[in-house]
C-alpha positions as CSV (number, residue, x, y, z in Angstrom):
1,M,123.6,67.1,86.7
2,S,121.1,69.7,85.7
3,E,119.2,69.5,82.3
4,T,120.1,73.1,81.4
5,M,123.3,75.2,81.4
6,T,124.6,78.7,81.0
7,A,126.3,79.4,77.8
8,I,127.6,82.4,75.7
9,E,126.0,82.5,72.2
10,I,126.5,84.6,69.2
11,T,123.3,86.6,68.9
12,K,124.2,87.9,65.5
13,P,127.3,88.5,63.4
14,G,129.2,91.5,64.8
15,G,131.6,92.8,67.4
16,P,132.4,91.5,70.8
17,E,129.0,92.9,72.2
18,V,127.0,90.2,70.3
19,L,128.3,87.5,72.8
20,Q,125.5,87.2,75.2
21,P,124.5,84.7,78.0
22,T,121.9,82.2,77.2
23,T,120.4,78.9,78.5
24,R,120.9,75.7,76.6
25,P,120.3,72.0,77.2
26,V,123.2,70.1,78.7
27,P,124.7,68.1,75.8
28,V,124.3,64.3,75.7
29,P,127.4,62.3,74.5
30,A,127.1,60.5,71.1
31,H,128.9,57.3,70.4
32,G,132.6,57.8,71.1
33,Q,132.0,61.1,72.9
34,V,132.4,62.4,76.5
35,V,130.7,65.3,78.2
36,I,133.0,67.6,80.2
37,K,132.0,69.9,83.0
38,V,133.9,73.0,81.9
39,A,136.4,74.6,84.3
40,Y,138.1,76.9,81.9
41,A,137.6,77.6,78.1
42,G,140.3,79.0,75.8
43,V,139.7,82.0,73.6
44,N,141.1,81.9,70.1
45,R,141.0,83.9,66.9
46,P,138.7,81.4,65.1
47,D,136.1,82.3,67.8
48,A,136.3,85.9,66.9
49,L,136.0,85.0,63.2
50,Q,133.0,82.8,63.9
51,R,131.5,85.8,65.9
52,A,131.9,88.1,63.0
53,G,130.2,85.8,60.6
54,M,133.4,84.9,58.8
55,Y,134.0,81.2,60.0
56,A,130.9,79.0,60.0
57,P,131.0,75.9,62.3
58,P,130.8,72.5,60.6
59,P,127.2,71.3,60.1
60,T,127.4,68.8,63.0
61,A,129.1,71.1,65.5
62,S,127.6,73.3,68.2
63,D,126.8,76.9,67.1
64,L,128.3,78.1,70.4
65,P,131.9,79.4,70.2
66,G,134.8,77.8,72.0
67,L,137.4,75.2,70.5
68,E,139.2,74.2,73.6
69,A,138.4,73.6,77.3
70,S,139.5,71.9,80.5
71,G,137.4,70.2,83.1
72,E,136.0,66.9,84.6
73,V,134.5,64.2,82.5
74,V,130.8,63.7,83.7
75,A,129.2,61.6,81.1
76,L,130.5,58.8,78.7
77,G,129.0,57.9,75.4
78,E,128.8,54.3,74.1
79,G,132.2,52.9,72.9
80,V,134.3,55.1,75.3
81,S,136.7,52.8,77.2
82,D,140.0,54.7,77.8
83,I,138.5,57.6,79.8
84,A,136.7,57.3,83.1
85,L,134.1,59.4,84.9
86,G,135.9,61.9,87.1
87,D,139.1,62.2,84.9
88,Q,140.4,65.7,84.5
89,V,141.1,66.4,81.0
90,C,141.8,69.1,78.4
91,A,140.2,68.8,75.1
92,L,139.9,70.0,71.5
93,L,136.3,70.9,70.8
94,P,134.2,70.9,67.6
95,G,132.6,74.1,69.3
96,G,130.6,74.8,72.3
97,G,133.4,75.6,74.8
98,Y,131.8,78.9,76.1
99,A,129.4,76.9,78.3
100,E,129.2,74.9,81.5
101,Y,129.2,71.6,79.8
102,V,130.5,70.5,76.3
103,A,130.6,67.2,74.4
104,T,133.6,66.2,72.3
105,P,135.1,63.0,71.0
106,A,137.0,61.0,73.6
107,A,139.9,60.7,71.3
108,H,140.3,64.5,71.4
109,C,140.8,64.6,75.1
110,L,144.3,64.5,76.7
111,P,145.1,64.3,80.4
112,V,146.0,67.4,82.3
113,P,149.9,67.4,82.4
114,D,151.6,66.5,85.7
115,G,151.8,69.6,88.0
116,M,149.7,71.8,85.8
117,G,146.3,73.4,86.8
118,L,143.1,73.3,84.8
119,K,143.5,77.0,83.9
120,E,146.8,76.4,82.1
121,A,145.5,73.2,80.6
122,A,142.6,74.8,78.9
123,C,145.2,76.8,76.9
124,L,146.8,73.7,75.4
125,P,144.6,72.0,72.8
126,E,143.8,74.5,70.1
127,T,147.4,75.9,69.9
128,F,149.3,72.7,70.4
129,F,147.2,70.7,67.9
130,T,147.6,73.6,65.4
131,V,151.4,74.0,66.0
132,W,152.2,70.3,66.0
133,S,150.1,69.4,63.0
134,N,151.5,72.3,60.9
135,V,155.1,72.8,62.1
136,F,156.0,69.1,62.6
137,M,153.6,66.8,60.8
138,R,153.0,69.1,57.7
139,G,156.1,71.3,57.8
140,G,158.5,68.6,58.8
141,L,160.7,70.7,61.1
142,T,163.8,69.0,62.2
143,A,166.7,69.8,64.7
144,G,169.2,72.5,63.3
145,E,166.8,74.1,60.8
146,R,166.0,77.8,60.8
147,F,162.4,78.3,61.7
148,L,160.5,81.7,61.4
149,V,157.2,82.2,63.1
150,H,155.2,85.4,62.5
151,G,153.2,86.8,65.4
152,G,155.6,85.3,67.9
153,S,153.8,86.6,71.0
154,S,150.4,85.1,70.1
155,G,149.2,81.9,71.5
156,I,150.2,80.1,68.4
157,G,153.5,81.9,68.3
158,T,154.5,81.3,72.0
159,T,153.7,77.6,71.6
160,A,155.6,77.3,68.3
161,I,158.7,78.9,69.7
162,Q,158.8,76.7,72.7
163,L,158.2,73.4,70.8
164,A,160.7,74.3,67.9
165,H,163.3,75.2,70.5
166,A,162.7,72.0,72.5
167,F,163.2,69.9,69.3
168,G,166.4,71.6,68.4
169,A,165.5,74.2,65.8
170,R,166.8,77.7,65.4
171,V,163.9,80.0,66.1
172,F,163.3,83.4,64.6
173,V,160.1,85.4,65.2
174,T,158.4,88.6,64.2
175,A,156.5,90.8,66.7
176,G,155.2,94.3,66.9
177,T,156.7,95.7,70.0
178,D,160.0,95.5,71.9
179,K,158.2,94.0,74.9
180,K,156.8,91.3,72.7
181,C,160.1,90.6,71.2
182,A,161.7,90.3,74.6
183,A,159.0,87.8,75.7
184,C,159.7,85.7,72.6
185,M,163.4,85.7,73.4
186,E,162.8,84.5,76.8
187,L,160.8,81.5,75.5
188,G,163.8,80.4,73.3
189,A,163.8,82.5,70.1
190,E,167.4,83.2,68.8
191,A,166.3,86.4,67.2
192,A,163.1,88.5,67.6
193,I,162.4,91.0,64.7
194,N,160.3,94.1,65.5
195,Y,158.6,94.4,62.2
196,R,158.1,98.1,62.7
197,D,161.9,98.6,62.7
198,M,163.4,95.8,60.7
199,D,162.7,93.7,57.6
200,F,162.5,90.0,58.5
201,V,163.5,89.2,54.8
202,D,166.8,90.9,55.4
203,V,167.5,89.2,58.7
204,L,166.6,85.6,57.4
205,E,168.6,86.2,54.1
206,A,171.6,87.1,56.2
207,E,171.3,83.7,58.1
208,G,170.9,81.7,54.7
209,G,167.2,81.8,54.6
210,A,164.4,80.1,56.7
211,D,163.9,76.3,56.2
212,L,160.3,76.6,57.5
213,I,157.9,79.6,58.0
214,L,154.7,79.5,59.8
215,D,152.6,82.4,58.7
216,M,149.2,83.7,59.9
217,V,149.5,87.1,58.3
218,G,149.2,86.4,54.7
219,G,148.6,89.4,52.3
220,E,151.9,91.2,51.5
221,Y,153.8,88.8,53.7
222,I,153.3,86.0,51.2
223,P,155.8,87.1,48.5
224,R,158.2,88.3,51.3
225,N,158.0,84.9,52.9
226,L,158.9,83.2,49.6
227,K,162.0,85.5,49.4
228,A,163.0,84.8,52.9
229,L,162.9,81.0,52.5
230,A,166.1,79.0,51.9
231,P,166.4,76.7,48.9
232,D,164.1,73.7,49.5
233,G,162.3,75.8,52.2
234,R,158.6,75.4,53.2
235,L,155.9,77.8,53.8
236,V,152.9,76.8,56.1
237,Q,150.0,79.1,56.0
238,I,147.4,78.8,58.8
239,A,145.6,82.1,58.7
240,F,145.2,85.4,56.7
241,L,145.1,88.4,59.0
242,Q,146.0,90.6,56.0
243,G,143.9,88.6,53.5
244,P,144.4,85.5,51.3
245,K,144.7,87.2,47.9
246,V,148.0,88.6,46.6
247,E,150.1,88.7,43.4
248,V,153.0,86.3,43.6
249,N,155.9,85.6,41.2
250,F,155.9,81.8,41.2
251,A,159.3,81.6,39.4
252,M,160.9,81.7,42.9
253,L,159.1,78.5,43.7
254,M,160.9,76.7,40.9
255,T,164.3,78.2,41.2
256,K,164.4,77.7,45.0
257,R,162.4,74.4,44.9
258,L,160.0,75.7,47.6
259,T,156.9,74.1,49.0
260,M,153.8,76.1,49.9
261,T,151.2,74.4,52.0
262,G,148.7,75.2,54.9
263,S,145.7,73.8,56.8
264,T,142.8,74.7,59.0
265,L,142.2,72.5,62.1
266,R,138.4,72.5,62.7
267,P,137.1,71.0,59.4
268,Q,139.6,68.0,59.6
269,S,138.1,64.6,60.3
270,D,137.7,63.3,63.9
271,L,140.2,60.6,62.9
272,A,142.7,63.2,61.7
273,K,142.4,65.1,65.0
274,A,142.7,61.7,67.0
275,R,146.0,61.1,65.2
276,I,147.3,64.6,66.1
277,A,146.3,64.0,69.8
278,Q,148.1,60.6,69.9
279,E,151.3,62.2,68.6
280,L,151.1,65.0,71.1
281,R,150.5,62.5,74.0
282,E,153.7,60.6,73.0
283,A,156.0,63.5,71.9
284,V,154.8,66.7,73.7
285,W,152.9,65.8,76.9
286,P,156.1,64.5,78.6
287,L,157.7,67.9,77.9
288,L,154.7,69.7,79.5
289,S,154.8,67.4,82.5
290,A,158.5,68.0,82.9
291,G,158.0,71.7,82.8
292,R,160.2,72.2,79.7
293,V,157.3,73.6,77.8
294,A,154.3,75.7,79.3
295,P,151.5,77.8,78.0
296,V,152.0,81.4,78.3
297,M,149.1,83.1,80.1
298,D,147.9,86.6,79.3
299,S,144.6,87.0,81.2
300,S,141.4,85.4,82.3
301,Y,137.7,86.6,82.3
302,P,134.5,85.2,83.8
303,L,132.4,83.4,81.3
304,A,129.8,86.3,81.4
305,E,132.6,88.7,80.2
306,A,133.4,86.8,77.1
307,A,132.9,90.1,75.2
308,A,135.7,91.7,77.2
309,A,137.9,88.7,76.5
310,H,137.3,89.1,72.7
311,A,138.0,92.8,72.9
312,R,141.4,92.0,74.6
313,M,142.3,89.5,72.0
314,E,141.4,91.7,69.0
315,G,143.2,94.7,70.5
316,S,146.4,92.6,69.9
317,G,148.1,93.8,73.2
318,H,148.0,90.5,74.7
319,I,151.0,88.1,75.1
320,G,150.0,84.4,75.2
321,K,146.6,82.9,75.9
322,I,143.4,84.3,77.2
323,V,140.8,82.1,79.0
324,L,137.3,82.2,80.3
325,E,136.6,81.1,83.9
326,V,133.6,78.9,83.7
327,A,133.7,76.8,87.0
328,P,137.2,77.0,88.3
């Protein structure tokens, strides 16, 4: 294994063009970590926020972008016993995925599901960790409940639709084009609301309200979400594409007994992420191996064209996941 590697770094805060190739030392695994020879790296909204200077990595994390990857384990740190050299895995990363090699805790690695290639597997960790922890662990979604997910055609949205449907919930989504709405319906949504033509509040109120809403829009969606919730409903906030500040009448929180919560994934402890990984291994990985759930793929770009991948994602024309080809 070489001592240096090619990586994509953020040269300064800015647009996609600030992503440039660089040479870095190959990481060395710390206690409990493995080093993965990256085949594919997933591209996610937090990468773009970090690139723009709006989402600093944790102090102990790599400054390189990239929060998920797939590939072959090529080095083991002390204390790693349940992963072997040569294993093919996909992994949640603290950062550093836009590179030929990356280090991550062994407990955040999951096996490539049966019958799935490394390209598809690279799309799993960030979105599946996020959806499972927020919709099921934090939001408590159960069979028969009405579930609304905004941005249904995004990586998070397409994952949330499939998992909620697989576990027996009634799924409603919002999306911005008829094409995106049709894609959401094919994945298991009961109703897809084109937010340019229809008001999701009216649709959900006609159904009795949503028991759970997963929102990444924020802004003026927040008071509308509260209105769309059923009594005892829950709102889980995971991003703020429209901004985090808004005026809200909290009387509705009391009269409808609502719960508002939210989370970000990256700052959580290694132990918390390991617990999410274990639940995914037990509850979701069998669905992936059986083909009942699968990542929705939009496009792939060579590592050197990471800027183009970011431009594609920020243009919001994509449906599903975008990946970088590192060493396919």
